[in-house]
N, C-alpha and C positions, 0 to 999 in steps of 0.2 A: 206377441202374444202369451201371457202366462198359464201357469199352469202347477197343482196342487200333486202331488202322489194322492194313488190309491192302490186299496187292498184291490186282491185277484178276486177276479166266484171260480176262476178253472179248478178246480178237485185233484187235479194230473202236477199242477204245477208244487213246488215244495213249496211251506210256509214258517213260520216261525213260530213256533207255539208259546215259547218259556226264552226270554232271560237273562242269564243266572248268577248271581256272585255282582250286578253291578253295587257298587256303594253311590250314596245319591243321584240317585234317578232321576231325580226331577232338575236335577245341572241338566239334562240333557234335553227337558221338555224344553228350557230356559236360552238351548244357545253356550253357557256358560262353557269354557276350553276345563276340559277336564282337566288333563294330564298326567301328572304324576296320581292323583286322585282313580284313577280308574285303573282298574288291576289287570296285571297282564292271565286272568287266569279268568276272564267272562268267559259263557261260552253258552250257547241258544241251543233250542231242539228243536227239532222241523212234527211239527202239529201232524198228527198219526189220523186226525180225519180226513189231510189232501198227502196229495202225493208224494213222490222224492223226485223230483227232475228238479234240478237245479239251475237259477237262474243269472243273472247280475244282479240282479233285482231280486229281495225278498220282501214277499211280502209279509207283516205283520200288527197284531194290535197294538200294539208298543209305540207306537207312532213314531219306529225308527225309523233311519233308511241303509239297511243296511245292503251292502255290495262291495262284488265281485273285485278280484286285484283288476280285469277290464277292462270297467267301468270306474273303476281310481283312476288309472290311468286316461281316460277320454273326461276324467275332472279336473287332472294334471293339465291336459293338453289345452283347457279353456281356461286357465289360467288360476281354475281355482285349488290355490296350493295352501302351505297346512299358514297363514293366513287367514285366509275366507274360511277352508273346510277344515277340520282336525278328522282324519282318520284315525281309531278309534282300531282297534282287531281284536278280536274273542276266534274261539273253536268254537266251528260245527259240527252237530253231530246229528247222522242223519237214524230217519227213523224205526233200525235198531238199534240207536242207541253208539252207535259206532265213529271216530271221529271222521270228518270230512277232509281229506289231501288238499281240496281248494282255497287257499286264504280269503276270506274277506273280512268288514268294515264295516264298522257302523260309520255313519257321515255325518258330522256331527257342524249341522253352520255355523260358522258365528257369527258374521253381517247377518246383521238388524237395517231395518232402512223403513222407516214408517213414507208410508205407499195404501191403504185401503181409501179407497172411495167411500165414505162411512154415505154418503147421501145413497149411494146405489147401492149397496151390497144390503145382504141379508144377514143382521149380526142379533148374538140378546147377549146382554151384560149380564152381569152379577155387581153382588150389594154395591157395591167402590166401582159401579160404574167404566169397571171394565171388561173387556170383550171376553164373554163365557167359551159363544161358539161361534162359526160361519156358519150357515145354511149358501146362500149364495157370493160369491168373492166378483168386484170390481175393485182393480188397483188406479189410483192416479199411476201413471209411468210416465209424467215428467216428472215426474222423486228419483225415478228407480236410474242408478249409475250405467250410464251402457256397458261396462265391463260386469255388471252383476248377474249371473247369472244363477244364482245354487243359494238363495236365505231365508230369512226367517221376518216376518211380520211382526215391527218392534212393536206391535202397536195388543198380538197377539200372537210370542215366538213360540209357542207351537205348531204353529203352522210353518210349511215351507215349502217356499215357490220356484216353480225352474223357467229359467227363461226357453222363446224357444229357438234359440238359436242352441242352447245346449239340447234340444230335444232331439235334434236337427242329427248335432252334430253323432249323438247314443243311437238313433236309427242305422246313421252313414257307417256303423259300429260294428253295427250284428248288434247292440246292447240289449238283454233278451229279461221277462219277466214285470215292464213297467205299465201300468197302467195309468194313465192319466190323469183327472178330470180340468178342463180350460178351462178360465179366467169367464165366470158369467154361469156357467152352471150348478147346478146343485151338488151340493158337496157330504148331501146324505145319501 
């Protein structure tokens, strides 16, 4: 089983309103290694319409995967090293616009796998016949290497997929804040 990330509906949890200072944000949608193009001054601010309860995964409208140091450690335990995921540190500011002491990272999935089952998935295409949006996602599991736990869909790189094995490891490690949509369910 595979999952995609979802935004939380729980208004007591912290929710990132905006990221400030990211140069070339479109590269993060494509899974391009940012390296030195990612400034050390990137900041994220919490949305005042939500709460201030910090979790290990922070929902946001940017489609990014902001994770805590604790969640990063679990990713690394599962073999998600710098070849597969780029961990980009940023400063998080609370609702009072004060810097949070806890370290967070954007997990930039670098691995891309061609694995969408286009005959089963509900997809919309743009004028160039590229996938624009996915309403329901089904994957061809045989195309996914067993060690791939956090990756982008090569046909639609803005979508990041997480394996059942990683989800289970995150749950047993008491990682908080994740809301996931299982494969085959409506993404909207």
